[in-house]
A tleap script that builds the chain and sets N, CA, C and O, in Angstrom:
source leaprc.protein.ff14SB
mol = sequence {
  NMET LEU LEU CYS LYS GLN LYS LYS ASN ARG
  GLY PRO LYS GLY ASN ARG LEU LEU VAL SER
  ILE THR VAL LEU GLY SER ALA GLY PRO ILE
  ARG PHE VAL VAL ASN GLU GLU GLN LEU VAL
  ALA ASP VAL ILE ASP THR ALA LEU LYS ALA
  TYR ALA ARG GLU GLY ARG LEU PRO VAL LEU
  GLY SER ASP ILE HIE ASP PHE LEU LEU HIE
  CYS PRO ILE ALA ARG SER ASP ALA LEU SER
  PRO TRP GLU ALA ILE GLY LEU GLN GLY SER
  ARG ASN PHE LEU LEU CYS LYS LYS GLN ARG
  THR GLU GLY MET GLU ASP VAL GLY ARG SER
  SER ARG ALA MET SER ARG LYS GLY THR GLY
  ASN TRP LYS ALA TRP ILE HIE LYS SER PHE
  SER ILE LYS ILE SER SER CHIE
}
set mol.1.N position { -2.594 -79.554 -44.850 }
set mol.1.CA position { -2.534 -79.301 -43.447 }
set mol.1.C position { -1.153 -78.724 -43.131 }
set mol.1.O position { -0.140 -79.268 -43.572 }
set mol.2.N position { -1.104 -77.644 -42.383 }
set mol.2.CA position { 0.120 -76.928 -42.045 }
set mol.2.C position { 0.546 -77.280 -40.625 }
set mol.2.O position { -0.229 -77.130 -39.680 }
set mol.3.N position { 1.765 -77.742 -40.484 }
set mol.3.CA position { 2.282 -78.072 -39.165 }
set mol.3.C position { 3.118 -76.913 -38.654 }
set mol.3.O position { 3.953 -76.374 -39.381 }
set mol.4.N position { 2.900 -76.537 -37.432 }
set mol.4.CA position { 3.646 -75.430 -36.831 }
set mol.4.C position { 4.696 -75.987 -35.876 }
set mol.4.O position { 4.425 -76.893 -35.088 }
set mol.5.N position { 5.872 -75.438 -35.961 }
set mol.5.CA position { 6.921 -75.811 -35.014 }
set mol.5.C position { 6.814 -74.918 -33.791 }
set mol.5.O position { 6.657 -73.702 -33.906 }
set mol.6.N position { 6.899 -75.519 -32.648 }
set mol.6.CA position { 6.874 -74.732 -31.421 }
set mol.6.C position { 8.303 -74.402 -31.022 }
set mol.6.O position { 9.217 -75.214 -31.167 }
set mol.7.N position { 8.467 -73.190 -30.516 }
set mol.7.CA position { 9.792 -72.792 -30.041 }
set mol.7.C position { 10.085 -73.512 -28.733 }
set mol.7.O position { 9.211 -73.677 -27.881 }
set mol.8.N position { 11.309 -73.927 -28.600 }
set mol.8.CA position { 11.716 -74.567 -27.357 }
set mol.8.C position { 11.881 -73.509 -26.284 }
set mol.8.O position { 12.341 -72.400 -26.556 }
set mol.9.N position { 11.510 -73.850 -25.089 }
set mol.9.CA position { 11.666 -72.935 -23.964 }
set mol.9.C position { 13.141 -72.918 -23.564 }
set mol.9.O position { 13.699 -73.953 -23.199 }
set mol.10.N position { 13.755 -71.776 -23.630 }
set mol.10.CA position { 15.198 -71.673 -23.389 }
set mol.10.C position { 15.524 -71.063 -22.037 }
set mol.10.O position { 16.373 -70.174 -21.963 }
set mol.11.N position { 14.902 -71.492 -21.003 }
set mol.11.CA position { 15.247 -71.032 -19.672 }
set mol.11.C position { 14.535 -69.740 -19.321 }
set mol.11.O position { 13.478 -69.434 -19.872 }
set mol.12.N position { 15.124 -68.973 -18.388 }
set mol.12.CA position { 14.467 -67.772 -17.886 }
set mol.12.C position { 14.377 -66.681 -18.950 }
set mol.12.O position { 15.238 -66.549 -19.820 }
set mol.13.N position { 13.310 -65.914 -18.845 }
set mol.13.CA position { 13.103 -64.806 -19.776 }
set mol.13.C position { 14.082 -63.689 -19.441 }
set mol.13.O position { 14.621 -63.640 -18.335 }
set mol.14.N position { 14.306 -62.806 -20.383 }
set mol.14.CA position { 15.174 -61.665 -20.143 }
set mol.14.C position { 16.040 -61.391 -21.341 }
set mol.14.O position { 16.147 -62.201 -22.262 }
set mol.15.N position { 16.649 -60.242 -21.310 }
set mol.15.CA position { 17.531 -59.854 -22.403 }
set mol.15.C position { 18.853 -60.569 -22.307 }
set mol.15.O position { 19.322 -60.910 -21.221 }
set mol.16.N position { 19.439 -60.788 -23.448 }
set mol.16.CA position { 20.766 -61.396 -23.493 }
set mol.16.C position { 21.780 -60.317 -23.820 }
set mol.16.O position { 21.499 -59.395 -24.586 }
set mol.17.N position { 22.955 -60.440 -23.233 }
set mol.17.CA position { 24.020 -59.456 -23.398 }
set mol.17.C position { 25.270 -60.127 -23.932 }
set mol.17.O position { 25.577 -61.259 -23.560 }
set mol.18.N position { 25.981 -59.446 -24.789 }
set mol.18.CA position { 27.302 -59.892 -25.204 }
set mol.18.C position { 28.291 -59.239 -24.262 }
set mol.18.O position { 28.461 -58.020 -24.285 }
set mol.19.N position { 28.950 -60.041 -23.427 }
set mol.19.CA position { 29.914 -59.498 -22.477 }
set mol.19.C position { 31.324 -59.768 -22.978 }
set mol.19.O position { 31.583 -60.747 -23.678 }
set mol.20.N position { 32.214 -58.885 -22.605 }
set mol.20.CA position { 33.625 -59.002 -22.941 }
set mol.20.C position { 34.398 -59.005 -21.631 }
set mol.20.O position { 34.353 -58.037 -20.873 }
set mol.21.N position { 35.105 -60.098 -21.371 }
set mol.21.CA position { 35.831 -60.238 -20.112 }
set mol.21.C position { 37.318 -60.336 -20.417 }
set mol.21.O position { 37.773 -61.260 -21.091 }
set mol.22.N position { 38.060 -59.368 -19.909 }
set mol.22.CA position { 39.502 -59.364 -20.056 }
set mol.22.C position { 40.104 -60.040 -18.834 }
set mol.22.O position { 39.819 -59.649 -17.702 }
set mol.23.N position { 40.928 -61.044 -19.055 }
set mol.23.CA position { 41.597 -61.744 -17.963 }
set mol.23.C position { 42.946 -61.076 -17.761 }
set mol.23.O position { 43.731 -60.934 -18.699 }
set mol.24.N position { 43.204 -60.668 -16.525 }
set mol.24.CA position { 44.453 -59.984 -16.212 }
set mol.24.C position { 45.636 -60.885 -16.552 }
set mol.24.O position { 45.763 -61.982 -16.008 }
set mol.25.N position { 46.496 -60.422 -17.447 }
set mol.25.CA position { 47.668 -61.176 -17.857 }
set mol.25.C position { 47.486 -61.960 -19.137 }
set mol.25.O position { 48.439 -62.579 -19.611 }
set mol.26.N position { 46.288 -61.957 -19.718 }
set mol.26.CA position { 46.034 -62.694 -20.938 }
set mol.26.C position { 46.086 -61.752 -22.141 }
set mol.26.O position { 46.072 -60.531 -21.988 }
set mol.27.N position { 46.146 -62.331 -23.326 }
set mol.27.CA position { 46.347 -61.560 -24.554 }
set mol.27.C position { 45.138 -60.720 -24.948 }
set mol.27.O position { 45.314 -59.592 -25.408 }
set mol.28.N position { 43.947 -61.216 -24.790 }
set mol.28.CA position { 42.773 -60.488 -25.237 }
set mol.28.C position { 41.533 -60.918 -24.502 }
set mol.28.O position { 41.572 -61.867 -23.718 }
set mol.29.N position { 40.421 -60.233 -24.743 }
set mol.29.CA position { 39.196 -60.547 -24.008 }
set mol.29.C position { 38.506 -61.810 -24.509 }
set mol.29.O position { 38.721 -62.257 -25.635 }
set mol.30.N position { 37.680 -62.363 -23.649 }
set mol.30.CA position { 36.809 -63.479 -23.977 }
set mol.30.C position { 35.419 -62.884 -24.144 }
set mol.30.O position { 34.971 -62.103 -23.304 }
set mol.31.N position { 34.740 -63.248 -25.217 }
set mol.31.CA position { 33.399 -62.715 -25.471 }
set mol.31.C position { 32.399 -63.871 -25.554 }
set mol.31.O position { 32.644 -64.883 -26.211 }
set mol.32.N position { 31.273 -63.690 -24.874 }
set mol.32.CA position { 30.203 -64.674 -24.940 }
set mol.32.C position { 28.893 -64.012 -24.531 }
set mol.32.O position { 28.890 -62.920 -23.963 }
set mol.33.N position { 27.784 -64.680 -24.823 }
set mol.33.CA position { 26.457 -64.147 -24.555 }
set mol.33.C position { 25.943 -64.718 -23.235 }
set mol.33.O position { 26.041 -65.918 -22.978 }
set mol.34.N position { 25.389 -63.822 -22.399 }
set mol.34.CA position { 24.804 -64.230 -21.125 }
set mol.34.C position { 23.421 -63.622 -21.003 }
set mol.34.O position { 23.089 -62.661 -21.697 }
set mol.35.N position { 22.624 -64.182 -20.126 }
set mol.35.CA position { 21.332 -63.611 -19.788 }
set mol.35.C position { 21.583 -62.492 -18.781 }
set mol.35.O position { 22.420 -62.648 -17.891 }
set mol.36.N position { 20.881 -61.375 -18.900 }
set mol.36.CA position { 21.116 -60.249 -17.995 }
set mol.36.C position { 20.773 -60.575 -16.545 }
set mol.36.O position { 21.234 -59.882 -15.638 }
set mol.37.N position { 19.976 -61.613 -16.308 }
set mol.37.CA position { 19.608 -62.013 -14.950 }
set mol.37.C position { 20.586 -63.033 -14.367 }
set mol.37.O position { 20.425 -63.454 -13.222 }
set mol.38.N position { 21.591 -63.432 -15.137 }
set mol.38.CA position { 22.560 -64.426 -14.680 }
set mol.38.C position { 23.439 -63.818 -13.586 }
set mol.38.O position { 23.789 -62.639 -13.641 }
set mol.39.N position { 23.788 -64.633 -12.598 }
set mol.39.CA position { 24.618 -64.173 -11.485 }
set mol.39.C position { 26.062 -63.996 -11.924 }
set mol.39.O position { 26.528 -64.649 -12.857 }
set mol.40.N position { 26.761 -63.103 -11.235 }
set mol.40.CA position { 28.174 -62.839 -11.518 }
set mol.40.C position { 28.993 -64.117 -11.354 }
set mol.40.O position { 29.917 -64.356 -12.132 }
set mol.41.N position { 28.671 -64.943 -10.354 }
set mol.41.CA position { 29.394 -66.204 -10.141 }
set mol.41.C position { 29.261 -67.125 -11.352 }
set mol.41.O position { 30.218 -67.806 -11.722 }
set mol.42.N position { 28.091 -67.149 -11.965 }
set mol.42.CA position { 27.888 -67.980 -13.156 }
set mol.42.C position { 28.686 -67.442 -14.343 }
set mol.42.O position { 29.206 -68.214 -15.149 }
set mol.43.N position { 28.779 -66.127 -14.447 }
set mol.43.CA position { 29.548 -65.514 -15.529 }
set mol.43.C position { 31.034 -65.819 -15.356 }
set mol.43.O position { 31.728 -66.086 -16.337 }
set mol.44.N position { 31.526 -65.781 -14.122 }
set mol.44.CA position { 32.925 -66.133 -13.849 }
set mol.44.C position { 33.178 -67.578 -14.248 }
set mol.44.O position { 34.194 -67.885 -14.873 }
set mol.45.N position { 32.252 -68.472 -13.887 }
set mol.45.CA position { 32.387 -69.890 -14.233 }
set mol.45.C position { 32.425 -70.082 -15.749 }
set mol.45.O position { 33.259 -70.832 -16.257 }
set mol.46.N position { 31.542 -69.422 -16.464 }
set mol.46.CA position { 31.515 -69.525 -17.927 }
set mol.46.C position { 32.806 -68.979 -18.533 }
set mol.46.O position { 33.343 -69.556 -19.479 }
set mol.47.N position { 33.305 -67.866 -17.990 }
set mol.47.CA position { 34.542 -67.276 -18.503 }
set mol.47.C position { 35.731 -68.212 -18.289 }
set mol.47.O position { 36.574 -68.358 -19.174 }
set mol.48.N position { 35.799 -68.844 -17.121 }
set mol.48.CA position { 36.905 -69.767 -16.851 }
set mol.48.C position { 36.854 -70.985 -17.769 }
set mol.48.O position { 37.891 -71.465 -18.228 }
set mol.49.N position { 35.657 -71.480 -18.033 }
set mol.49.CA position { 35.518 -72.631 -18.928 }
set mol.49.C position { 35.900 -72.260 -20.359 }
set mol.49.O position { 36.577 -73.028 -21.042 }
set mol.50.N position { 35.467 -71.084 -20.814 }
set mol.50.CA position { 35.807 -70.639 -22.170 }
set mol.50.C position { 37.305 -70.391 -22.294 }
set mol.50.O position { 37.905 -70.700 -23.323 }
set mol.51.N position { 37.906 -69.837 -21.252 }
set mol.51.CA position { 39.347 -69.560 -21.225 }
set mol.51.C position { 40.133 -70.867 -21.347 }
set mol.51.O position { 41.082 -70.957 -22.126 }
set mol.52.N position { 39.733 -71.871 -20.576 }
set mol.52.CA position { 40.416 -73.169 -20.616 }
set mol.52.C position { 40.187 -73.878 -21.946 }
set mol.52.O position { 41.104 -74.500 -22.482 }
set mol.53.N position { 38.974 -73.791 -22.481 }
set mol.53.CA position { 38.649 -74.450 -23.741 }
set mol.53.C position { 39.483 -73.875 -24.891 }
set mol.53.O position { 39.860 -74.600 -25.811 }
set mol.54.N position { 39.770 -72.570 -24.833 }
set mol.54.CA position { 40.583 -71.929 -25.872 }
set mol.54.C position { 42.081 -72.171 -25.684 }
set mol.54.O position { 42.880 -71.817 -26.551 }
set mol.55.N position { 42.460 -72.766 -24.563 }
set mol.55.CA position { 43.864 -73.075 -24.315 }
set mol.55.C position { 44.730 -71.839 -24.074 }
set mol.55.O position { 45.899 -71.813 -24.457 }
set mol.56.N position { 44.166 -70.837 -23.451 }
set mol.56.CA position { 44.896 -69.596 -23.227 }
set mol.56.C position { 45.887 -69.723 -22.081 }
set mol.56.O position { 45.773 -70.596 -21.220 }
set mol.57.N position { 46.850 -68.833 -22.100 }
set mol.57.CA position { 47.859 -68.758 -21.043 }
set mol.57.C position { 47.764 -67.407 -20.361 }
set mol.57.O position { 47.396 -66.438 -21.026 }
set mol.58.N position { 48.067 -67.281 -19.101 }
set mol.58.CA position { 48.491 -68.304 -18.153 }
set mol.58.C position { 47.319 -69.192 -17.738 }
set mol.58.O position { 46.161 -68.777 -17.800 }
set mol.59.N position { 47.627 -70.406 -17.319 }
set mol.59.CA position { 46.612 -71.339 -16.859 }
set mol.59.C position { 46.047 -70.802 -15.548 }
set mol.59.O position { 46.798 -70.462 -14.634 }
set mol.60.N position { 44.721 -70.728 -15.461 }
set mol.60.CA position { 44.081 -70.090 -14.314 }
set mol.60.C position { 43.536 -71.056 -13.275 }
set mol.60.O position { 43.605 -70.774 -12.079 }
set mol.61.N position { 42.999 -72.184 -13.707 }
set mol.61.CA position { 42.302 -73.074 -12.795 }
set mol.61.C position { 40.809 -72.928 -13.020 }
set mol.61.O position { 40.378 -72.182 -13.899 }
set mol.62.N position { 40.018 -73.638 -12.228 }
set mol.62.CA position { 38.576 -73.621 -12.462 }
set mol.62.C position { 37.743 -73.293 -11.229 }
set mol.62.O position { 36.516 -73.361 -11.291 }
set mol.63.N position { 38.369 -72.943 -10.115 }
set mol.63.CA position { 37.622 -72.628 -8.898 }
set mol.63.C position { 37.168 -71.173 -8.954 }
set mol.63.O position { 37.993 -70.260 -8.928 }
set mol.64.N position { 35.852 -70.958 -9.030 }
set mol.64.CA position { 35.336 -69.597 -9.171 }
set mol.64.C position { 35.567 -68.756 -7.920 }
set mol.64.O position { 35.504 -67.528 -7.978 }
set mol.65.N position { 35.834 -69.406 -6.794 }
set mol.65.CA position { 36.060 -68.676 -5.546 }
set mol.65.C position { 37.447 -68.039 -5.496 }
set mol.65.O position { 37.726 -67.247 -4.595 }
set mol.66.N position { 38.314 -68.368 -6.443 }
set mol.66.CA position { 39.650 -67.792 -6.503 }
set mol.66.C position { 39.711 -66.534 -7.360 }
set mol.66.O position { 40.787 -65.966 -7.545 }
set mol.67.N position { 38.560 -66.087 -7.892 }
set mol.67.CA position { 38.556 -64.980 -8.840 }
set mol.67.C position { 37.567 -63.896 -8.453 }
set mol.67.O position { 36.564 -64.147 -7.784 }
set mol.68.N position { 37.878 -62.679 -8.894 }
set mol.68.CA position { 37.006 -61.528 -8.714 }
set mol.68.C position { 36.708 -60.925 -10.076 }
set mol.68.O position { 37.573 -60.882 -10.950 }
set mol.69.N position { 35.483 -60.463 -10.247 }
set mol.69.CA position { 35.095 -59.791 -11.486 }
set mol.69.C position { 34.910 -58.315 -11.178 }
set mol.69.O position { 34.162 -57.946 -10.273 }
set mol.70.N position { 35.597 -57.478 -11.938 }
set mol.70.CA position { 35.536 -56.029 -11.754 }
set mol.70.C position { 34.864 -55.388 -12.948 }
set mol.70.O position { 34.939 -55.888 -14.070 }
set mol.71.N position { 34.214 -54.286 -12.689 }
set mol.71.CA position { 33.678 -53.434 -13.750 }
set mol.71.C position { 34.515 -52.157 -13.705 }
set mol.71.O position { 34.190 -51.242 -12.949 }
set mol.72.N position { 35.588 -52.074 -14.500 }
set mol.72.CA position { 36.558 -50.991 -14.348 }
set mol.72.C position { 36.008 -49.599 -14.661 }
set mol.72.O position { 36.573 -48.608 -14.199 }
set mol.73.N position { 34.951 -49.500 -15.413 }
set mol.73.CA position { 34.415 -48.186 -15.762 }
set mol.73.C position { 33.534 -47.646 -14.639 }
set mol.73.O position { 33.623 -46.469 -14.290 }
set mol.74.N position { 32.693 -48.494 -14.081 }
set mol.74.CA position { 31.708 -48.039 -13.103 }
set mol.74.C position { 32.282 -47.870 -11.701 }
set mol.74.O position { 31.994 -46.876 -11.034 }
set mol.75.N position { 33.087 -48.824 -11.246 }
set mol.75.CA position { 33.618 -48.753 -9.887 }
set mol.75.C position { 34.873 -49.598 -9.787 }
set mol.75.O position { 35.159 -50.417 -10.661 }
set mol.76.N position { 35.619 -49.390 -8.710 }
set mol.76.CA position { 36.898 -50.081 -8.591 }
set mol.76.C position { 36.830 -51.351 -7.753 }
set mol.76.O position { 37.727 -52.188 -7.855 }
set mol.77.N position { 35.790 -51.528 -6.920 }
set mol.77.CA position { 35.715 -52.736 -6.099 }
set mol.77.C position { 35.105 -53.887 -6.899 }
set mol.77.O position { 34.462 -53.682 -7.928 }
set mol.78.N position { 35.323 -55.089 -6.402 }
set mol.78.CA position { 34.855 -56.293 -7.098 }
set mol.78.C position { 33.335 -56.416 -6.998 }
set mol.78.O position { 32.717 -55.944 -6.044 }
set mol.79.N position { 32.759 -57.052 -7.994 }
set mol.79.CA position { 31.314 -57.281 -8.002 }
set mol.79.C position { 30.975 -58.428 -7.071 }
set mol.79.O position { 31.757 -59.365 -6.908 }
set mol.80.N position { 29.808 -58.348 -6.464 }
set mol.80.CA position { 29.347 -59.431 -5.605 }
set mol.80.C position { 28.957 -60.624 -6.470 }
set mol.80.O position { 28.304 -60.440 -7.497 }
set mol.81.N position { 29.337 -61.839 -6.084 }
set mol.81.CA position { 28.987 -63.011 -6.887 }
set mol.81.C position { 27.493 -63.282 -6.933 }
set mol.81.O position { 27.041 -64.073 -7.761 }
set mol.82.N position { 26.712 -62.645 -6.060 }
set mol.82.CA position { 25.289 -62.939 -5.965 }
set mol.82.C position { 24.411 -61.901 -6.649 }
set mol.82.O position { 23.186 -62.012 -6.604 }
set mol.83.N position { 25.008 -60.893 -7.283 }
set mol.83.CA position { 24.180 -59.921 -7.995 }
set mol.83.C position { 24.094 -60.283 -9.471 }
set mol.83.O position { 24.942 -60.997 -10.007 }
set mol.84.N position { 23.059 -59.779 -10.107 }
set mol.84.CA position { 22.840 -60.062 -11.530 }
set mol.84.C position { 23.828 -59.260 -12.370 }
set mol.84.O position { 24.132 -58.112 -12.047 }
set mol.85.N position { 24.321 -59.853 -13.429 }
set mol.85.CA position { 25.315 -59.207 -14.290 }
set mol.85.C position { 24.699 -58.020 -15.031 }
set mol.85.O position { 25.410 -57.069 -15.355 }
set mol.86.N position { 23.397 -58.054 -15.306 }
set mol.86.CA position { 22.736 -56.984 -16.036 }
set mol.86.C position { 22.570 -55.705 -15.237 }
set mol.86.O position { 22.306 -54.652 -15.817 }
set mol.87.N position { 22.719 -55.767 -13.914 }
set mol.87.CA position { 22.565 -54.585 -13.071 }
set mol.87.C position { 23.756 -53.637 -13.155 }
set mol.87.O position { 23.680 -52.512 -12.661 }
set mol.88.N position { 24.846 -54.067 -13.765 }
set mol.88.CA position { 26.074 -53.276 -13.770 }
set mol.88.C position { 26.031 -52.117 -14.765 }
set mol.88.O position { 26.727 -51.119 -14.578 }
set mol.89.N position { 25.241 -52.235 -15.796 }
set mol.89.CA position { 25.174 -51.190 -16.804 }
set mol.89.C position { 26.381 -51.181 -17.726 }
set mol.89.O position { 26.590 -50.224 -18.471 }
set mol.90.N position { 27.163 -52.226 -17.680 }
set mol.90.CA position { 28.349 -52.325 -18.507 }
set mol.90.C position { 28.401 -53.713 -19.125 }
set mol.90.O position { 27.775 -54.654 -18.639 }
set mol.91.N position { 29.160 -53.818 -20.203 }
set mol.91.CA position { 29.346 -55.113 -20.845 }
set mol.91.C position { 30.810 -55.516 -20.889 }
set mol.91.O position { 31.150 -56.578 -21.409 }
set mol.92.N position { 31.672 -54.674 -20.348 }
set mol.92.CA position { 33.109 -54.945 -20.311 }
set mol.92.C position { 33.535 -55.158 -18.865 }
set mol.92.O position { 33.246 -54.346 -17.987 }
set mol.93.N position { 34.228 -56.268 -18.640 }
set mol.93.CA position { 34.616 -56.620 -17.276 }
set mol.93.C position { 36.064 -57.084 -17.253 }
set mol.93.O position { 36.648 -57.401 -18.290 }
set mol.94.N position { 36.633 -57.118 -16.049 }
set mol.94.CA position { 38.003 -57.556 -15.830 }
set mol.94.C position { 37.985 -58.678 -14.812 }
set mol.94.O position { 37.434 -58.522 -13.722 }
set mol.95.N position { 38.588 -59.819 -15.161 }
set mol.95.CA position { 38.652 -60.977 -14.275 }
set mol.95.C position { 40.050 -61.057 -13.689 }
set mol.95.O position { 41.035 -61.155 -14.421 }
set mol.96.N position { 40.133 -61.014 -12.358 }
set mol.96.CA position { 41.417 -61.049 -11.655 }
set mol.96.C position { 41.423 -62.202 -10.667 }
set mol.96.O position { 40.383 -62.583 -10.131 }
set mol.97.N position { 42.603 -62.750 -10.435 }
set mol.97.CA position { 42.773 -63.791 -9.426 }
set mol.97.C position { 42.890 -63.116 -8.061 }
set mol.97.O position { 43.570 -62.098 -7.927 }
set mol.98.N position { 42.228 -63.679 -7.050 }
set mol.98.CA position { 42.289 -63.135 -5.695 }
set mol.98.C position { 43.698 -63.273 -5.140 }
set mol.98.O position { 44.417 -64.220 -5.459 }
set mol.99.N position { 44.076 -62.322 -4.313 }
set mol.99.CA position { 45.355 -62.395 -3.614 }
set mol.99.C position { 45.199 -63.362 -2.448 }
set mol.99.O position { 44.273 -63.227 -1.648 }
set mol.100.N position { 46.091 -64.325 -2.350 }
set mol.100.CA position { 46.056 -65.319 -1.267 }
set mol.100.C position { 46.958 -64.854 -0.134 }
set mol.100.O position { 48.059 -64.355 -0.365 }
set mol.101.N position { 46.466 -65.029 1.123 }
set mol.101.CA position { 47.279 -64.740 2.294 }
set mol.101.C position { 47.326 -65.982 3.163 }
set mol.101.O position { 46.342 -66.715 3.265 }
set mol.102.N position { 48.471 -66.218 3.789 }
set mol.102.CA position { 48.652 -67.399 4.622 }
set mol.102.C position { 47.924 -67.266 5.954 }
set mol.102.O position { 47.441 -68.264 6.490 }
set mol.103.N position { 47.836 -66.078 6.487 }
set mol.103.CA position { 47.177 -65.878 7.769 }
set mol.103.C position { 47.015 -64.399 8.030 }
set mol.103.O position { 47.450 -63.563 7.238 }
set mol.104.N position { 46.389 -64.087 9.139 }
set mol.104.CA position { 46.148 -62.680 9.449 }
set mol.104.C position { 47.448 -61.932 9.709 }
set mol.104.O position { 47.527 -60.736 9.431 }
set mol.105.N position { 48.472 -62.604 10.236 }
set mol.105.CA position { 49.745 -61.934 10.490 }
set mol.105.C position { 50.458 -61.567 9.188 }
set mol.105.O position { 51.256 -60.630 9.168 }
set mol.106.N position { 50.183 -62.286 8.111 }
set mol.106.CA position { 50.814 -62.008 6.824 }
set mol.106.C position { 50.139 -60.855 6.087 }
set mol.106.O position { 50.707 -60.309 5.141 }
set mol.107.N position { 48.931 -60.478 6.512 }
set mol.107.CA position { 48.204 -59.429 5.803 }
set mol.107.C position { 48.952 -58.106 5.918 }
set mol.107.O position { 49.123 -57.403 4.923 }
set mol.108.N position { 49.395 -57.767 7.113 }
set mol.108.CA position { 50.136 -56.524 7.303 }
set mol.108.C position { 51.452 -56.537 6.556 }
set mol.108.O position { 51.854 -55.528 5.976 }
set mol.109.N position { 52.127 -57.677 6.568 }
set mol.109.CA position { 53.408 -57.808 5.885 }
set mol.109.C position { 53.248 -57.650 4.378 }
set mol.109.O position { 54.063 -56.987 3.736 }
set mol.110.N position { 52.193 -58.260 3.800 }
set mol.110.CA position { 51.991 -58.174 2.357 }
set mol.110.C position { 51.583 -56.769 1.939 }
set mol.110.O position { 51.970 -56.313 0.863 }
set mol.111.N position { 50.810 -56.075 2.768 }
set mol.111.CA position { 50.412 -54.721 2.398 }
set mol.111.C position { 51.609 -53.779 2.468 }
set mol.111.O position { 51.716 -52.862 1.653 }
set mol.112.N position { 52.520 -53.989 3.434 }
set mol.112.CA position { 53.734 -53.172 3.484 }
set mol.112.C position { 54.626 -53.465 2.286 }
set mol.112.O position { 55.227 -52.552 1.720 }
set mol.113.N position { 54.715 -54.741 1.896 }
set mol.113.CA position { 55.536 -55.107 0.747 }
set mol.113.C position { 54.968 -54.506 -0.530 }
set mol.113.O position { 55.723 -54.063 -1.396 }
set mol.114.N position { 53.643 -54.485 -0.656 }
set mol.114.CA position { 53.038 -53.901 -1.844 }
set mol.114.C position { 53.310 -52.412 -1.920 }
set mol.114.O position { 53.559 -51.884 -3.003 }
set mol.115.N position { 53.266 -51.723 -0.782 }
set mol.115.CA position { 53.508 -50.287 -0.829 }
set mol.115.C position { 54.973 -49.989 -1.127 }
set mol.115.O position { 55.277 -48.968 -1.745 }
set mol.116.N position { 55.893 -50.863 -0.697 }
set mol.116.CA position { 57.307 -50.659 -1.021 }
set mol.116.C position { 57.582 -50.900 -2.488 }
set mol.116.O position { 58.374 -50.184 -3.100 }
set mol.117.N position { 56.927 -51.916 -3.067 }
set mol.117.CA position { 57.173 -52.253 -4.465 }
set mol.117.C position { 56.526 -51.262 -5.416 }
set mol.117.O position { 56.935 -51.168 -6.573 }
set mol.118.N position { 55.527 -50.521 -4.960 }
set mol.118.CA position { 54.835 -49.591 -5.829 }
set mol.118.C position { 53.831 -50.270 -6.739 }
set mol.118.O position { 53.537 -49.768 -7.824 }
set mol.119.N position { 53.302 -51.408 -6.309 }
set mol.119.CA position { 52.339 -52.128 -7.145 }
set mol.119.C position { 50.927 -51.640 -6.912 }
set mol.119.O position { 49.989 -52.235 -7.442 }
set mol.120.N position { 50.737 -50.593 -6.151 }
set mol.120.CA position { 49.404 -50.078 -5.888 }
set mol.120.C position { 48.836 -49.289 -7.051 }
set mol.120.O position { 47.734 -48.751 -6.940 }
set mol.121.N position { 49.541 -49.203 -8.147 }
set mol.121.CA position { 49.099 -48.412 -9.286 }
set mol.121.C position { 48.399 -49.294 -10.319 }
set mol.121.O position { 48.549 -49.067 -11.520 }
set mol.122.N position { 47.649 -50.281 -9.881 }
set mol.122.CA position { 46.998 -51.213 -10.796 }
set mol.122.C position { 45.860 -50.566 -11.567 }
set mol.122.O position { 45.559 -50.985 -12.684 }
set mol.123.N position { 45.214 -49.537 -10.985 }
set mol.123.CA position { 44.120 -48.867 -11.692 }
set mol.123.C position { 44.640 -48.171 -12.940 }
set mol.123.O position { 44.003 -48.219 -13.992 }
set mol.124.N position { 45.786 -47.529 -12.827 }
set mol.124.CA position { 46.369 -46.854 -13.986 }
set mol.124.C position { 46.732 -47.866 -15.061 }
set mol.124.O position { 46.542 -47.605 -16.249 }
set mol.125.N position { 47.257 -49.028 -14.652 }
set mol.125.CA position { 47.605 -50.070 -15.623 }
set mol.125.C position { 46.364 -50.580 -16.341 }
set mol.125.O position { 46.397 -50.816 -17.549 }
set mol.126.N position { 45.259 -50.753 -15.596 }
set mol.126.CA position { 44.017 -51.229 -16.188 }
set mol.126.C position { 43.499 -50.231 -17.216 }
set mol.126.O position { 43.151 -50.604 -18.336 }
set mol.127.N position { 43.451 -48.957 -16.826 }
set mol.127.CA position { 42.959 -47.942 -17.760 }
set mol.127.C position { 43.854 -47.825 -18.985 }
set mol.127.O position { 43.367 -47.611 -20.095 }
set mol.128.N position { 45.159 -47.964 -18.788 }
set mol.128.CA position { 46.087 -47.899 -19.910 }
set mol.128.C position { 45.879 -49.087 -20.849 }
set mol.128.O position { 45.904 -48.928 -22.069 }
set mol.129.N position { 45.672 -50.288 -20.275 }
set mol.129.CA position { 45.503 -51.473 -21.118 }
set mol.129.C position { 44.186 -51.452 -21.873 }
set mol.129.O position { 44.103 -52.013 -22.965 }
set mol.130.N position { 43.146 -50.816 -21.319 }
set mol.130.CA position { 41.890 -50.719 -22.044 }
set mol.130.C position { 41.923 -49.647 -23.119 }
set mol.130.O position { 41.113 -49.676 -24.045 }
set mol.131.N position { 42.844 -48.705 -23.011 }
set mol.131.CA position { 42.895 -47.628 -23.981 }
set mol.131.C position { 43.711 -47.968 -25.223 }
set mol.131.O position { 43.747 -47.194 -26.180 }
set mol.132.N position { 44.369 -49.134 -25.207 }
set mol.132.CA position { 45.154 -49.565 -26.367 }
set mol.132.C position { 44.203 -49.923 -27.501 }
set mol.132.O position { 43.275 -50.711 -27.321 }
set mol.133.N position { 44.440 -49.343 -28.657 }
set mol.133.CA position { 43.614 -49.595 -29.838 }
set mol.133.C position { 44.321 -50.592 -30.740 }
set mol.133.O position { 45.493 -50.417 -31.074 }
set mol.134.N position { 43.613 -51.625 -31.128 }
set mol.134.CA position { 44.172 -52.624 -32.031 }
set mol.134.C position { 43.397 -52.516 -33.348 }
set mol.134.O position { 42.178 -52.687 -33.383 }
set mol.135.N position { 44.119 -52.235 -34.410 }
set mol.135.CA position { 43.453 -52.122 -35.704 }
set mol.135.C position { 43.523 -53.439 -36.440 }
set mol.135.O position { 44.540 -54.132 -36.408 }
set mol.136.N position { 42.439 -53.775 -37.100 }
set mol.136.CA position { 42.425 -55.020 -37.880 }
set mol.136.C position { 42.287 -54.646 -39.347 }
set mol.136.O position { 41.677 -53.631 -39.684 }
set mol.137.N position { 42.849 -55.459 -40.204 }
set mol.137.CA position { 42.781 -55.162 -41.630 }
set mol.137.C position { 42.212 -56.303 -42.400 }
set mol.137.O position { 42.084 -56.220 -43.622 }
savepdb mol mol.pdb
quit
C-alpha cells in the first residue's frame, strides 16, 4: 500500500519574488522572498525585521510608518503601503526613513534649509550608489 503525502497549504496563491531592498545608509541590500500579492507595508515590516535580525547599522527601529519604500528605476515617489509589491514590475527597492517635521511652520524652514545645503540631489546619489559594481572572487 502506497501512502501519499499531501502538500501543506502555504497561504495565498501567486508567484513568489526575490526582492532586494537597499536601506539608505547601510552597507548592502537585504534579500528575501515575498509573494507578489503581498502589500508594500508587509514588505517594509519584513525588511525591518530582517535588518534587525542581521544586526546591521545604523539601527532603524521597527515602526513601519516611519519608512518609505521607493522603486528607483520606475518612479521617484514612494510606493503606497496598500498596493501589491508585484505590481511594481521591479525587484529592487530602496527603503528610506521618513523626514520628521515638528509642525507646519517648520515645513517651510526645513525646505529652505535643504535648498541651501544642496541636499536635493538625492536622486543622483541613489543612481550612483546602484551603479557601483562589486566583484566577488
